[in-house]
Steps between C-alpha positions, in 0.01 A plus 500: 500500500634843405346846555405698191476880494139613471468875548797740473633599840376193687821294477666454837217661695400351833126495566384622840197271465377236254336646192669839525645457151498225239765234438534230234683169551593289196519119502688327220328199340623144482727499193399152386128590494525863389273587205549876532187605693487734801243567773443797731392369842279719721457375860180560694449663836194724470710790366624532856767227506676252273481121537843348434358158413306664214817669377822310564338155501308563177813640334696186587216283366507692171880503472516124553268466199710724278323834543699803614317669786504847648342551844372852552473641849273788402414807704230449764209682655642423844798721408275786390476419129178465302397450139661557250833429676455121500393489135793721402740262680350194329510660155861611548600153624345326201680741267829431681451124456414546133808715443715246683356218290590696187857566619555135600368355176186371668153548351378857568153403374448241775498692827201422720366593841417272794323656798338369817217651706559879495793425270244331276305824496817687408568246225147540364536879524826488305342274240194723450642846577854481358421795272423714809832399652681585176349848499620553859862401423682829448858367497514468120799267515566181301310287753195728476479414131437132578144370516345460846228263372556149640498218244320263739330559836502248787269604785504297822201548738488860374323806624325620183230751585508813713120505518296375794390243602775285347810715542766442765455815707852504645655487155268774378582733788875447466485548123260793474501657846188593698250585369557381141364710215231318304684559171810326638291214638365442150839542330670255736218245477694306242205290384362823350820569304542176302524543121571259213865617521537311831768226482428133579423455869517228765301542823451283807318533830318292763132516589564506874751788490387706800712806416445573130157407366513242219263730311809707410653263243153399382426863414828520312444174315158623389656821370768302314233279344299801384815647343582164335836479676665159544504401867507207742342513844532237773276530806579241766262408780743539790804704593555803721602835361868557429600134473750561222677176416387351831703319764503169684215565746293712256538365149374717217257375236675389178493842338873504425472184290213665311710812446799297384280328240356836389846655460627194314211527254619853423864404458612687809650190663642183350341156513 
């Protein structure tokens, strides 16, 4: 794992608290399985924290399967940041990964996003609102010229909507601040922003998730279907929120095997 510069002036800074400024960690893929794809990984944490097992652990899983991974520790509401800071960080990080892929001879047209919980919301926001993020990028450097549109979207037990009754209120408050403007609630309800330009998507959730309502990915899947976007959705009966890859006493449903198959179908990982 190596750190990659994200925003000018951030290198070498020490954060007084988590989420004060953004950082990007790069994980090199297994050379024998490398097919040139990259993935931006966005951990969850309700926009108030960052879950390491949805960042580092997912990046290792991807790297072992030949996909270069970049874990973004984006700015957080708990450190006083609100929208659009998180979206700007995600867009910049995806551009950095695309530029790095280009410089390393990897495929700059296969750079996806993988987000969990609130990170899933950020991934869906990047996928649907990348043009907004591009307009907000005033650096005008070589990285800014790269596309911020992910080429695939992997959303794990994601927060999707900012609208009641199905939103995760903690994520909404950390992202938008209290009280949120109705226009921002609509803009950041990502199910309302899906267009036919949306890349192929993979979603999974569990019906007994007591933190993020399973209605979130169902709303998104319905929007994808209406827009005629290719997607896969796996809804498992059991599994608590934030399981990630699971562990010995709390195994996760077999979502990772489903994702591996889905990525293999698209030529992102080898057989």
